[in-house]
C-alpha positions as CSV (number, residue, x, y, z in Angstrom):
1,A,18.0,34.4,69.0
2,R,16.1,31.1,68.5
3,T,16.0,28.7,70.8
4,P,16.7,24.8,69.7
5,S,13.2,23.7,70.7
6,A,11.9,27.1,68.2
7,I,14.4,25.7,65.5
8,A,13.1,22.2,65.5
9,Y,9.3,23.3,65.5
10,A,10.2,25.4,62.3
11,N,11.9,22.5,60.6
12,R,9.0,20.3,61.5
13,Q,6.5,22.7,60.0
14,A,8.8,23.1,56.9
15,G,8.7,19.4,56.4
16,I,12.2,18.7,57.7
17,T,13.4,15.8,59.9
18,P,16.5,15.6,61.4
19,T,18.9,13.0,59.9
20,P,20.5,10.9,62.8
21,Q,24.0,11.4,63.6
22,H,24.8,7.6,63.5
23,K,25.5,5.1,60.8
24,P,23.2,2.4,60.7
25,T,25.1,-0.9,61.6
26,P,25.6,-3.6,59.2
27,T,23.3,-6.6,59.5
28,S,26.0,-9.0,58.4
29,K,29.9,-9.0,58.9
30,V,31.9,-6.8,56.5
31,N,34.6,-8.5,54.6
32,I,37.7,-6.3,54.9
33,N,39.2,-7.9,52.2
34,T,36.9,-7.6,49.5
35,A,34.4,-4.6,50.6
36,T,34.0,-1.1,49.0
37,A,35.1,2.1,50.3
38,E,31.3,2.7,50.5
39,E,30.4,-0.6,52.4
40,L,33.4,0.3,54.6
41,D,32.1,3.6,55.2
42,T,28.8,2.2,57.2
43,L,31.1,0.9,59.9
44,P,31.3,2.6,63.1
45,G,34.4,4.7,63.5
46,I,34.9,4.6,59.8
47,G,34.3,7.5,57.5
48,P,34.9,8.2,54.3
49,V,38.6,9.4,54.4
50,M,39.3,6.1,56.8
51,A,37.5,3.6,54.3
52,G,39.8,5.0,51.5
53,R,43.0,4.3,53.7
54,I,41.7,0.8,54.1
55,V,41.4,0.2,50.8
56,A,44.7,1.7,49.5
57,Y,46.2,-0.5,52.1
58,R,44.9,-3.6,51.0
59,Q,45.9,-2.8,47.5
60,S,49.4,-1.9,48.4
61,N,50.0,-4.8,51.0
62,G,47.5,-7.5,49.9
63,P,44.8,-8.9,51.8
64,F,44.7,-8.7,55.6
65,K,45.2,-12.0,57.1
66,S,43.4,-11.2,60.4
67,V,40.9,-8.3,61.9
68,D,43.8,-7.2,64.1
69,D,45.6,-6.3,61.2
70,L,43.5,-3.1,60.6
71,K,45.7,-1.6,63.4
72,K,48.4,-1.3,60.3
73,V,46.1,1.4,59.0
74,Q,47.0,4.7,60.0
75,G,44.4,5.8,62.0
76,I,43.2,3.0,63.5
77,G,44.0,2.1,67.1
78,D,42.6,-0.4,69.7
79,A,39.3,1.8,70.4
80,T,38.3,1.9,66.6
81,L,39.5,-1.9,66.5
82,A,37.5,-2.6,69.7
83,K,34.1,-1.2,67.7
84,L,35.0,-2.9,64.7
85,R,36.0,-6.4,66.1
86,D,32.4,-8.1,66.1
87,L,31.4,-6.5,62.6
88,V,34.0,-7.4,60.5
89,T,35.7,-10.3,59.0
90,V,38.9,-11.2,56.6
91,G,36.9,-14.6,55.5
92,P,34.6,-15.5,52.7
């Protein structure tokens, strides 16, 4: 069996660099009323499925009135909302 360090060495020799397992933090607040699913997917705790749910909720129910309204989206609870609170906005 190959050890993790042996695999890392083999990958470096092959020119393969590992990709980070975290998403980059957006540099400005993401407007949850106008963001695309791709833009929402850049947020921590939000993947492609959750981003799609946010967009679908917005299309069915109209714009979010506050960031707290994200909790109305299936799968977003207090912990996820806490991660997002300083990264998103409902304003222009």
